[in-house]
C-alpha positions in Angstrom: 23.3 -89.6 -117.1 20.6 -89.5 -114.6 19.3 -86.6 -112.6 20.7 -88.2 -109.4 24.1 -88.2 -110.9 23.9 -84.5 -112.0 23.2 -83.3 -108.5 26.4 -84.7 -107.4 25.1 -86.6 -104.5 23.0 -83.8 -103.0 20.9 -85.1 -100.1 17.3 -84.0 -99.8 15.7 -83.4 -96.4 14.0 -86.4 -95.2 10.4 -86.8 -94.0 11.2 -88.1 -90.5 12.8 -84.8 -89.4 9.5 -82.9 -90.2 7.7 -85.5 -88.3 10.0 -84.9 -85.3 9.1 -81.2 -85.3 5.4 -82.0 -85.5 5.9 -84.5 -82.7 7.6 -81.8 -80.6 4.8 -79.3 -81.1 2.3 -82.0 -80.2 4.1 -82.6 -77.0 4.0 -78.9 -76.0 0.3 -78.7 -76.8 -0.4 -81.8 -74.8 1.6 -80.4 -71.9 -0.4 -77.1 -72.1 -3.7 -78.9 -72.1 -2.7 -81.0 -69.2 -1.7 -77.9 -67.3 -5.0 -76.2 -68.0 -6.8 -79.3 -66.8 -4.8 -79.2 -63.6 -5.6 -75.4 -62.9 -2.0 -74.5 -62.2 -1.6 -71.9 -65.0 -3.8 -68.9 -65.8 -3.7 -67.4 -69.2 -4.9 -63.9 -69.9 -4.4 -61.2 -72.4 -2.0 -59.5 -70.0 0.8 -60.7 -67.9 1.0 -64.2 -66.6 0.7 -64.6 -62.9 0.9 -67.4 -60.5 -2.4 -68.2 -58.7 -2.0 -68.5 -55.0 -4.1 -71.3 -53.7 -6.5 -70.6 -50.8 -5.0 -72.3 -47.7 -6.9 -75.0 -46.1 -7.3 -75.3 -42.4 -4.8 -78.0 -42.3 -2.3 -75.7 -44.0 -2.7 -72.8 -41.5 0.2 -72.3 -39.1 -0.7 -70.8 -35.8 1.8 -69.9 -33.1 0.6 -71.5 -29.9 0.0 -69.4 -26.8 2.8 -69.7 -24.3 2.1 -71.9 -21.4 2.9 -70.7 -17.9 5.9 -72.9 -17.9 7.1 -71.2 -21.1 6.6 -67.7 -19.8 9.8 -65.9 -18.6 9.4 -63.0 -16.2 12.3 -60.9 -14.8 11.7 -60.0 -11.2 13.6 -57.3 -9.3 15.9 -58.4 -6.7 14.4 -58.4 -3.2 14.7 -55.1 -1.3 16.8 -55.2 1.9 14.8 -54.8 5.0 14.5 -51.1 6.2 16.8 -49.9 8.8 15.2 -49.3 12.2 14.3 -45.6 12.7 16.0 -44.1 15.7 13.6 -42.5 18.2 13.6 -38.7 18.2 15.9 -37.0 20.6 14.1 -35.6 23.6 13.2 -31.9 23.2 14.3 -29.7 25.9 11.5 -27.3 26.8 12.5 -23.6 26.5 13.4 -21.9 29.7 10.7 -19.6 30.9 11.1 -16.0 29.8 12.3 -13.9 32.7 10.1 -10.8 33.1 11.8 -7.5 32.6 12.7 -5.7 35.7 10.4 -2.9 36.8 11.6 0.3 35.1 13.0 2.9 37.4 10.6 5.6 38.5 11.2 9.1 37.0 13.6 11.2 39.0 12.0 13.9 41.0 11.5 17.0 38.8 12.2 15.1 35.6 10.3 15.9 32.5 7.6 13.2 31.8 4.9 12.6 29.2 1.9 10.3 29.6 1.1 8.6 26.3 -2.4 9.1 25.0 -4.2 7.7 22.0 -2.8 9.0 18.7 0.7 9.7 20.1 3.8 8.6 18.2 7.4 8.6 19.4 8.3 11.0 16.7 5.6 13.5 17.7 6.7 13.3 21.3 10.3 13.9 20.3 9.2 16.9 18.3 7.2 18.3 21.1 9.7 18.0 23.9 13.1 17.9 22.1 12.3 20.1 19.1 13.3 17.4 16.6 11.2 14.4 15.5 14.4 12.5 14.5 15.5 12.4 18.2 12.9 9.7 19.0 15.6 7.1 19.6 16.8 9.1 22.6 13.3 8.7 24.2 13.2 5.0 23.3 16.7 4.4 24.9 15.6 6.2 28.1 12.4 4.2 28.4 13.3 0.8 26.7 12.2 -1.3 29.7 8.8 0.4 29.8 8.2 0.0 26.0 9.1 -3.7 26.0 7.2 -4.5 29.1 4.1 -3.0 27.6 4.7 -4.8 24.3 5.1 -8.2 26.0 1.5 -7.9 27.1 0.5 -8.1 23.4 2.0 -11.3 22.0 -0.3 -11.5 19.0 -0.1 -9.7 15.7 0.8 -7.0 14.8 2.9 -6.5 17.9 4.2 -10.0 18.5 5.5 -9.0 21.9 8.0 -6.4 20.8 7.7 -2.6 20.6 9.9 -2.5 17.4 12.1 0.2 18.8 9.2 2.2 20.1 6.9 1.9 17.1 4.2 0.4 19.3 3.4 2.5 22.3 0.4 2.3 24.6 -1.8 4.9 26.3 -1.1 5.4 30.0 2.6 4.8 29.7 4.6 7.5 31.6 7.8 8.3 29.7 10.8 10.1 31.0 12.0 12.7 28.5 15.8 12.8 28.5 17.4 16.2 29.1 17.9 18.7 31.8 14.5 20.2 31.9 11.2 20.2 30.0 10.6 22.8 27.2 9.4 26.2 28.3 6.5 26.2 25.9 3.2 27.1 27.6 1.1 24.2 28.7 -2.2 23.6 27.1 -4.7 25.6 29.2 -7.6 23.9 30.8 -10.4 23.5 28.3 -13.9 24.8 28.9 -16.4 22.6 30.7 -18.8 20.4 28.9 -21.8 22.6 29.7 -21.3 24.4 26.4 -23.1 22.8 23.5 -20.4 24.0 21.0 -16.7 24.3 21.3 -14.4 26.3 19.0 -10.6 25.8 18.4 -9.0 28.7 16.7 -5.5 28.9 15.2 -4.1 32.4 14.4 -2.0 33.2 11.3 1.7 33.9 10.8 3.1 36.7 12.9 -0.1 37.6 14.6 0.0 38.5 18.3 -1.8 36.1 20.5 -4.6 38.5 21.5 -7.7 37.4 23.5 -8.0 33.6 23.8 -4.9 33.2 21.6 -7.0 33.8 18.5 -4.8 36.5 16.9 -6.0 39.8 15.6 -7.9 39.3 12.3 -10.4 36.9 10.9 -10.3 34.1 13.5 -11.6 36.4 16.4 -14.3 37.6 13.9 -15.3 34.0 13.2 -15.6 33.2 16.9 -17.7 36.3 17.5 -20.1 35.2 14.8 -20.4 31.8 16.3 -20.7 32.9 19.9 -24.3 34.1 19.7 -25.6 34.6 22.2 -22.4 35.6 23.9 -21.0 32.9 26.2 -22.8 30.1 24.4 -19.6 28.7 22.7 -16.5 27.5 24.4 -13.2 28.6 22.9 -9.5 27.6 22.9 -6.8 29.3 20.9 -3.7 27.1 20.2 -0.6 28.7 21.9 2.0 28.0 19.2 4.8 30.1 17.9 3.1 31.5 14.7 6.3 32.8 13.2 6.1 35.7 10.9 5.6 35.3 7.2 9.2 35.9 6.2 10.5 33.2 8.7 7.8 30.8 7.6 8.7 31.1 3.9 12.4 30.8 4.7 11.7 27.6 6.8 9.5 26.1 4.0 12.2 26.8 1.4 15.0 25.5 3.6 13.3 22.5 5.1 11.1 21.7 2.1 8.3 20.7 4.6 6.1 22.0 7.3 8.3 24.1 9.7 9.0 22.7 13.1 7.0 25.5 14.8 4.0 24.6 12.7 4.3 20.9 13.5 4.5 21.8 17.2 1.2 23.7 16.9 -0.4 20.7 15.2 0.6 18.5 18.1 -0.8 21.0 20.6 -4.1 21.2 18.6 -4.4 17.4 18.3 -3.9 17.0 22.1 -6.5 19.6 22.8 -9.1 18.1 20.4 -8.5 14.6 21.7 -8.9 15.7 25.3 -12.1 17.7 24.6 -13.7 15.0 22.5 -13.1 12.3 25.2 -14.2 14.6 28.1 -17.4 15.9 26.4 -18.8 13.3 24.0 -22.0 15.4 23.3 -20.3 18.6 22.3 -20.2 20.0 18.7 -16.5 20.8 17.9 -15.5 23.5 15.3 -12.1 24.4 14.0 -11.0 27.7 12.4 -7.5 28.6 11.0 -6.1 31.4 9.1 -2.9 31.3 7.0 -0.3 29.3 8.9 -3.1 28.4 11.3 -4.9 26.6 8.5 -1.8 24.6 7.9 -1.7 23.7 11.6 -5.2 22.3 11.3 -4.3 20.2 8.2 -1.2 18.9 10.0 -3.1 18.0 13.2 -5.9 15.9 11.5 -3.6 13.0 10.6 -2.5 12.8 14.2 -6.1 12.0 15.3 -7.8 8.7 15.0 -10.8 8.4 12.7 -13.3 8.2 15.6 -11.9 11.5 17.0 -12.0 13.2 13.6 -15.6 12.1 13.3 -16.4 14.3 16.4 -15.4 17.4 14.5 -18.6 19.0 13.1 -17.1 21.6 10.9 -13.9 23.3 9.8 -13.3 26.9 8.4 -10.0 27.8 6.7 -8.9 31.2 5.3 -5.9 31.7 3.0 -4.7 28.1 3.5 -1.1 27.7 2.2 -1.9 24.6 0.2 1.6 24.4 -1.4 2.9 22.8 1.7 1.8 20.2 4.2 -0.5 17.2 4.1 -3.8 17.3 2.2 -7.0 17.6 4.1 -8.1 14.1 5.2 -10.9 12.9 3.0 -13.3 12.1 5.9 -13.6 15.8 6.8 -13.7 17.4 3.3 -17.5 17.5 3.2 -17.5 19.4 6.6 -14.9 22.0 5.6 -15.2 25.4 4.0 -12.0 27.1 2.7 -12.0 30.7 1.5 -9.3 31.9 -0.9 -9.4 35.6 -1.8 -9.1 36.5 -5.4 -5.4 37.0 -6.2 -4.2 35.6 -2.9 -0.9 33.8 -3.9 -0.7 31.9 -0.6 -3.8 29.7 -1.3 -4.0 30.1 -5.1 -1.6 27.5 -6.4 -1.8 28.9 -10.0 0.0 32.1 -8.9 3.8 32.1 -9.3 5.6 31.3 -6.1 7.6 34.5 -6.3 4.3 36.4 -5.8 4.0 34.9 -2.4 7.3 36.3 -1.2 6.7 39.7 -2.7 3.2 40.0 -1.3 4.0 38.8 2.2 7.2 40.7 2.7 5.7 43.9 1.4 2.9 43.6 3.9 5.5 43.0 6.7 7.2 46.3 5.8 3.9 48.2 5.7 2.7 46.9 9.0 5.9 47.6 10.8 7.1 44.0 11.2 3.7 42.5 12.2 2.0 40.7 9.4 -1.6 41.9 9.3 -4.2 42.9 6.8 -4.2 46.6 7.8 -2.3 49.0 5.5 -1.6 46.3 2.9 -2.9 45.6 -0.6 -1.8 42.0 -0.5 -5.0 39.9 -1.0 -3.8 37.5 1.7 -4.8 40.1 4.3 -8.2 40.8 2.8 -10.2 38.3 4.9 -12.7 40.2 7.0 -15.8 40.0 9.1 -17.9 39.4 6.0 -16.0 36.2 5.2 -16.2 35.2 8.8 -20.0 35.6 8.8 -20.2 33.3 5.8 -18.0 30.7 7.4 -19.9 30.9 10.7 -23.2 30.2 8.8 -21.6 27.2 7.1 -20.4 25.8 10.5 -23.8 26.3 12.1 -25.4 24.3 9.2 -23.2 21.4 10.2 -24.6 21.1 13.7 -26.2 17.7 14.1 
């Protein structure tokens, strides 16, 4: 038995199959070599990537610029033609303003007032009617006059209207409504301009008028010290009510302001100063006031225009009740001397208000109803000739 027979017909692998595998490997190798030769495959130690060939000019694709025929433009629809503008309507010129009728002349015997510089309707009402708030009555009685005067001033700030009597003009003669003028004494004629110096004095609360309406204490002493040699200084005392201290305090507490009688004195003083300053432009003008009289002076200064206040050479005040009334105007502060006695509660604002009442009412009882410095220990009545001499020296130093 042969070996072939013992294998039972086992078939051995044949050579041609091995050759086929070799031939397949050769084909792969040849293909690889061919690819390398063509440059289409890059081998590296990393990943395999496809190489992008550099484009040639012939391969570049460029979008051509649009030609005018290719361009599409959207145009807005044409605007309709504008409507014709109608011509403006003719303007009717304003009718000419009819002038106001001439105001009626004041009735015979009627109370009248001629407006001067510095006047206000409220001040005129206070002077003649006793109440500044009654100025609408004077406006109503003189409306045609006020508006006629205002129409002559069409520019600012008047604009042709008096604004219910806010704008009034010097020289206008007003009729004061009422049965008769007040019975207060008229301002006496002032001294002539031959005097180089003129003195306005205002007495204190409750003082009798005395010679020249100067009262009976420090104001006559001040005038005497100034009037040297005698007759060299003109004088005018303001003829106002000068109510007693108790009434003055009651009015201040009740009204909370300058009493009406004091306001009236301020109007009289302002009128007198204005008249004298305009009549005698070269005179030196001095003012002196004691107690309520000092308040009259402070209340009169705002009623004067700055150019008239500039004519006042000096002011002397004694026991000025600074708790009430307007402050001294700043343009005269440097020309003013004000004396306040030690412990005088009227002018010393640091003293309790109750001290004022106690001091003044006690003095009233001691002097028998007339407030004065004699017989009283109240410092408000201690101003004497010595203080007047000091004040007179100060005033003389202010003469230009």
